[in-house]
Steps between C-alpha positions, in 0.01 A plus 500: 500500500418333169138404456444129440278426203281193538399271215150645524632856474721401208208338318277804550774726369562268204129487425487881515779527242333234287177701500700806390647294218157367405346848507778647286491209256124518454518881473762462227275260309199734532702803386640297211155394383384863522800644313491232231154616401662811350874438472693225324644200677855598407449853635362370828787255549754768407365753750437246775851355466665842473341633818565175685869510402529861616341413834727196533805723449394703804445198726805305376715616798267305731583180311876523455523802268539517124821296529287198581353512148831379356498137392707239319200281417375698203353201318265427789396862532446522125274193521309659789465823301349306208265314736399831653417639155267205432350522849434872495379534142296180525321581824426866428387416148264246651334742741421739212267237352394291799322568828758582765413208729517254207852612412618486862346157550689362200819670621469321834570170326867608522564340843380166365728540199790566739421172674480313169834639382683464833581138424667532158652846555588508871544125564241520777281206591135553411282227648198347332258694720636833381499375141131416539440851641683653202293301251178595680611865489545477125153348480380821665666696219319289239169565675563875486614499138248243374681429169265585218344790690585869466709476818764303311661789316832672431449701820463189719792329328715809563411495871590131521831575325554771760425251780760257362749787482415602858572144613832489316593836653442355847708193416788701353491725808573193708781403262664842547416551866840393634708736284284793392373798696135567561514830313670350193238226467232766517644770277590284200146365472386862461771589250388224260141625449622861504739436210245286312237773526735748332480307171121544483469840663562735201188383314290446811546817701221733608590813693366442851296755689628626834263266684618209283865577585403484867334162449805373310716611794267329746525181294878510538468582869258212559740269314770583753249486787404149393864396504569656841185354651568145387872509577444621856212257552716202410790629706281461807303184432506185291363512144300188582320667792423814302411333169125460573464874561624583149170387356328792672599700191246301297220622726620857459524456124143367485364801692709749300395346170135517597504856639718659232431302183178313590681168447320199645687166502286213376456171686778329304752764608387466862522119490839512326632756748387283791682200353821695431501656848429164668781335305739782585414480870548123502842534339588767758392262776718222360793743476485551878689174544782617275808678632515736206147606397414598146435867434128565462522840335424653166839493334587867487394533865712207618847621411741497788275331758707184517821703529364693797386182674847349453667810646270498800572131557874563490468786747306283743771235478781744578 
C-alpha cells in the first residue's frame, strides 16, 4: 500500500533538502575562499567546474541521460554560459577581497533584481508594493557599500555584477523551462566558466598539493550537492514558502567568517542585510498570490526548478 505524504511531511522533506543545498552552497563558498588564498581564480574555477562536470556525467542517467543535453536553442544556452562566466568569476573574485558575509549579502539582492526585471523581460505584472520593496532593497545595498568608503570597490562591484547575472540566469531558465531538460540547463552553465578559465590557466597555474586536490574535488562535489538539494527542495514545496529559509546561509556565513578569518561585519552591513532580507521576504509574501511564483534562487542554483515544477503539475493533472 502506497504511503500518503501529507503537506506537512512534504514541507519537512523539502526543508531538509533545502538545508542540504544551503550547507553545500555555503561549504563551497568557504572552500573557495580558502583555496583562493593560494591558488588563482582561473585555476579554482577550472578545477571546480571540471569535477562538477565529471560528477554530473555520472548522475545524468537520473535526469534523462546524456541524450537530454542535446538542444536546438544554442543561442540561449550561449547567453546563459556567458552570464555564468560573469556570475562565477564575479562572485568568487569578490570573496577573495571581501568578508564572506558581505559578499553573500550583496549576492542576495538577486531575487529583487529578478522581480525588477520580470516586467520588461517576462511580461509579468509587478505591482507598486513590490517595486517599493525592490527600491528599499537597493537602499540596503547602498547602506552596505556606502559610496565613498572602502566598501565601494572593484570587489563589491564584481559581486553586484554577479548578482545581476544570477538574476538573468533565473529568468532565462524560466524562458527555456518548457523546451529544455534540467540537465542541459545545468551543464551548459558549467561549461562556460570551464572554457573561459582555460584561457587564463596557463599563466596562473600552481601545482596543487594532494590535500588541495581533495579540496578542489570537494568544491565540485558541493557544487553538485547544492544543485541536487535545491532542485529536490523545490520539487516538493513552493519556492515562495521556502524562500525565507534561504537567508539562513547569511547566518552561517557570518559565523564561518568570524571563526575562520576573524571577519566581523560592521553595523552598516548588518543594517543593510536586514533591509535586503526584509525586502526579499516581503516580495516573497506578495508572490504568494501569484499562480507562477518567481524563482528565489542564486542563478546557478536555480536552473531547472521551474521545469520540474511544470512536470509535476502535468503529472498531477493526468
